[in-house]
GUVO-166321 format. One line per field, with one value per residue: residue number from 1; residue in three letters; x, y negated, z of N, C-alpha, C in turn. Coordinates in Angstrom, 2 decimals, decimal comma. Layout:
REM residues N
resi: [NUM; ...]
resn: [ala; ...]
n.east: [X; ...]
n.north: [Y; ...]
n.up: [Z; ...]
ca.east: [X; ...]
ca.north: [Y; ...]
ca.up: [Z; ...]
c.east: [X; ...]
c.north: [Y; ...]
c.up: [Z; ...]
REM end
This chain:
REM residues 86
resi: [1; 2; 3; 4; 5; 6; 7; 8; 9; 10; 11; 12; 13; 14; 15; 16; 17; 18; 19; 20; 21; 22; 23; 24; 25; 26; 27; 28; 29; 30; 31; 32; 33; 34; 35; 36; 37; 38; 39; 40; 41; 42; 43; 44; 45; 46; 47; 48; 49; 50; 51; 52; 53; 54; 55; 56; 57; 58; 59; 60; 61; 62; 63; 64; 65; 66; 67; 68; 69; 70; 71; 72; 73; 74; 75; 76; 77; 78; 79; 80; 81; 82; 83; 84; 85; 86]
resn: [met; his; ser; ala; thr; glu; asp; arg; ser; glu; leu; leu; arg; ala; cys; tyr; gln; asn; ser; leu; arg; val; ala; asp; gly; leu; gly; ala; glu; thr; ile; ala; phe; pro; leu; ile; ser; ala; gly; ile; tyr; arg; trp; pro; val; asp; asp; ala; val; arg; gln; ala; leu; thr; val; leu; arg; thr; ala; glu; thr; asp; his; leu; arg; thr; ala; tyr; leu; val; leu; phe; gly; pro; glu; val; ala; ala; thr; ala; arg; thr; val; ala; gly; val]
n.east: [0,77; 0,52; 2,34; 2,40; 4,05; 6,06; 8,47; 7,88; 9,05; 10,58; 9,51; 7,39; 8,87; 9,84; 7,85; 7,57; 10,12; 10,26; 8,18; 9,17; 11,46; 9,96; 8,35; 10,25; 12,12; 10,13; 10,38; 9,36; 8,57; 7,72; 5,90; 3,14; 1,95; -0,17; -0,66; 1,01; -0,59; -1,30; -3,86; -6,51; -5,04; -3,75; -1,30; 1,01; 0,27; 2,51; 4,77; 4,51; 4,75; 7,18; 8,36; 8,26; 9,18; 11,99; 12,72; 11,66; 13,54; 16,27; 16,08; 17,88; 17,78; 17,13; 15,15; 12,97; 12,05; 10,37; 8,09; 5,23; 3,45; 0,42; -2,23; -4,76; -6,94; -6,93; -5,73; -4,26; -2,22; -0,93; 0,14; 2,14; 3,38; 4,78; 6,62; 7,92; 9,03; 8,27]
n.north: [1,07; -2,22; -4,91; -8,00; -9,29; -7,16; -5,93; -3,21; -1,38; 0,02; 2,55; 3,04; 3,32; 5,93; 7,46; 7,53; 9,05; 11,35; 12,95; 13,27; 14,93; 16,65; 17,77; 18,10; 20,09; 22,39; 22,49; 20,71; 19,24; 16,82; 14,11; 12,61; 9,65; 7,67; 4,12; 3,68; 2,79; -0,04; -0,21; 0,14; -0,24; -2,44; -3,46; -5,88; -5,92; -6,45; -6,08; -3,50; -2,11; -2,68; -1,43; 1,00; 1,33; 0,64; 3,24; 5,12; 4,81; 5,24; 7,73; 10,68; 13,89; 17,24; 18,94; 17,05; 14,99; 13,22; 10,80; 9,04; 6,22; 5,95; 3,62; 1,27; -0,28; -3,00; -5,80; -4,93; -3,01; -4,97; -6,91; -4,53; -4,42; -6,82; -7,17; -4,80; -5,61; -5,05]
n.up: [0,28; -0,84; 0,70; 1,76; 3,73; 4,06; 2,41; 0,29; -1,53; -1,89; -0,98; -3,00; -5,09; -4,49; -4,55; -7,41; -7,85; -6,23; -7,16; -10,04; -9,59; -8,90; -10,81; -12,57; -11,34; -11,90; -14,64; -15,99; -19,04; -19,98; -18,44; -16,86; -15,35; -13,04; -12,60; -9,73; -6,92; -7,96; -8,08; -6,27; -3,91; -4,38; -5,38; -6,95; -10,35; -12,44; -10,70; -10,07; -12,27; -12,73; -11,14; -11,54; -13,96; -13,30; -11,92; -13,65; -16,13; -14,95; -14,22; -13,68; -14,95; -15,55; -17,36; -17,75; -20,31; -21,77; -20,50; -19,29; -18,66; -17,38; -18,07; -16,73; -18,74; -21,24; -20,29; -17,99; -19,58; -21,58; -19,43; -18,96; -21,23; -21,22; -19,10; -19,69; -22,00; -24,42]
ca.east: [-0,12; 1,13; 2,17; 2,77; 4,93; 7,12; 8,94; 7,59; 9,00; 11,52; 8,54; 6,69; 9,73; 10,26; 6,89; 7,71; 11,57; 9,47; 7,21; 10,14; 12,38; 8,93; 8,19; 11,80; 12,38; 9,40; 10,88; 8,17; 9,36; 6,61; 4,87; 2,29; 1,78; -1,43; 0,17; 0,94; -0,86; -1,69; -5,59; -7,14; -4,17; -3,62; -0,14; 0,67; 0,62; 3,77; 5,51; 4,42; 5,43; 8,80; 9,18; 7,92; 10,26; 13,33; 12,94; 12,20; 14,78; 17,07; 16,02; 18,65; 16,50; 17,60; 14,49; 12,03; 12,39; 9,24; 7,32; 4,29; 2,38; -1,20; -2,61; -6,41; -7,33; -5,82; -4,96; -2,72; -1,58; -0,79; 1,05; 3,18; 4,10; 5,27; 7,11; 8,62; 10,07; 7,95]
ca.north: [0,15; -3,38; -5,76; -9,67; -9,26; -6,16; -5,09; -1,54; -1,41; 1,37; 3,43; 2,54; 4,11; 7,18; 8,18; 8,35; 9,84; 12,55; 13,32; 13,36; 15,87; 17,81; 18,21; 18,70; 21,64; 23,25; 22,65; 20,23; 18,13; 15,64; 14,23; 11,04; 8,53; 6,61; 2,88; 4,07; 1,69; -0,90; -0,41; -0,12; -0,67; -4,01; -3,72; -6,61; -5,33; -6,61; -5,50; -1,57; -1,53; -3,00; -0,41; 2,57; 1,68; 1,01; 4,65; 6,26; 4,35; 5,39; 9,13; 11,58; 14,65; 17,98; 19,15; 15,81; 14,04; 12,20; 10,43; 8,30; 5,69; 5,53; 2,35; 0,92; -1,40; -3,78; -6,52; -4,18; -2,89; -6,27; -7,02; -3,78; -4,58; -8,04; -6,58; -3,73; -6,24; -4,42]
ca.up: [-0,06; -0,98; 1,83; 1,51; 4,29; 4,22; 0,85; 0,33; -3,05; -2,23; -0,70; -4,13; -6,17; -3,73; -5,40; -8,82; -7,77; -5,75; -8,50; -10,98; -8,74; -8,23; -12,31; -13,51; -11,02; -12,34; -15,91; -17,14; -19,95; -19,80; -17,30; -16,93; -14,03; -13,16; -12,18; -8,72; -6,17; -8,33; -8,15; -4,69; -2,86; -4,47; -5,57; -8,00; -11,53; -13,06; -9,93; -10,13; -13,66; -12,65; -9,91; -12,30; -15,03; -12,64; -11,51; -15,10; -16,72; -14,61; -13,54; -13,95; -14,83; -16,56; -18,50; -18,15; -21,46; -21,71; -19,14; -19,67; -17,64; -17,93; -17,49; -17,10; -19,43; -21,95; -19,47; -17,66; -20,81; -21,85; -18,67; -19,08; -22,38; -20,91; -18,17; -20,35; -22,78; -25,91]
c.east: [0,70; 1,05; 3,02; 3,76; 6,24; 7,36; 8,67; 8,07; 9,89; 10,15; 7,55; 7,81; 9,91; 8,80; 6,87; 9,03; 10,96; 8,96; 8,13; 10,77; 11,00; 8,99; 9,77; 12,26; 11,38; 9,50; 9,99; 9,23; 8,84; 5,61; 4,31; 1,96; 0,78; -0,05; 0,29; 0,59; -1,18; -3,29; -6,09; -6,12; -3,32; -2,27; 0,26; 1,10; 1,80; 4,65; 5,31; 4,82; 6,56; 9,23; 9,18; 9,02; 11,52; 13,85; 13,06; 12,98; 15,85; 17,42; 16,73; 17,88; 17,45; 16,57; 13,35; 12,86; 11,58; 8,44; 6,35; 3,61; 0,93; -1,66; -4,27; -6,22; -6,40; -5,32; -3,50; -2,05; -0,62; 0,53; 2,24; 3,94; 5,12; 6,50; 8,40; 9,46; 9,29; 6,75]
c.north: [-1,30; -4,18; -7,01; -10,10; -8,55; -5,66; -3,30; -0,96; 0,29; 2,78; 3,98; 3,65; 5,64; 7,85; 8,92; 9,26; 11,10; 13,50; 13,74; 14,45; 16,97; 18,60; 19,03; 20,20; 22,57; 23,04; 22,14; 19,19; 16,83; 15,96; 12,59; 10,71; 7,70; 5,27; 3,10; 2,55; 0,24; -1,16; -0,47; -0,26; -2,06; -4,48; -4,99; -5,69; -4,84; -5,88; -4,12; -1,39; -2,01; -1,92; 0,80; 2,75; 1,34; 2,46; 5,30; 5,99; 4,77; 6,94; 10,31; 13,15; 15,78; 18,70; 18,18; 15,22; 12,87; 11,85; 9,08; 7,31; 5,42; 4,39; 2,04; -0,26; -2,39; -4,97; -5,82; -3,68; -3,96; -6,76; -6,12; -4,03; -5,76; -7,62; -5,63; -4,32; -5,78; -5,29]
c.up: [0,12; 0,50; 1,30; 2,62; 4,93; 2,90; 1,25; -0,55; -3,17; -1,71; -2,50; -5,00; -5,74; -4,45; -6,43; -8,69; -7,41; -6,72; -9,67; -10,39; -8,89; -9,79; -12,70; -12,24; -11,21; -14,09; -16,70; -18,11; -20,62; -18,69; -17,35; -15,60; -14,28; -12,75; -10,58; -7,46; -6,65; -8,43; -7,12; -3,75; -2,90; -4,92; -6,79; -9,43; -12,26; -12,40; -10,03; -11,23; -13,55; -11,92; -10,90; -13,09; -14,44; -12,44; -12,96; -16,10; -16,45; -13,92; -14,46; -13,98; -16,07; -17,58; -19,00; -19,54; -21,97; -20,45; -19,84; -18,84; -18,08; -17,33; -17,78; -17,76; -19,82; -21,15; -18,95; -18,35; -21,49; -21,03; -18,58; -19,76; -22,00; -20,18; -18,93; -21,54; -24,48; -26,30]
REM end
């Protein structure tokens, strides 16, 4: 859950890291993630995308080759494209 008074970005990144570790351990080649915490937990969308991409771009895996971020709606997708620089 996002907090205006406490930096919890490490916890958010850990969600992605742990999921990648489990999926890679299972031999998965592809994984899809929702934009974790950007909905009901009110994490700002731009920062949620930034945290996800930080992990996904630097992850070292043996089997995983493709990761998808599943985004809800055109506004979130536009924000994600801006943050990703695409």
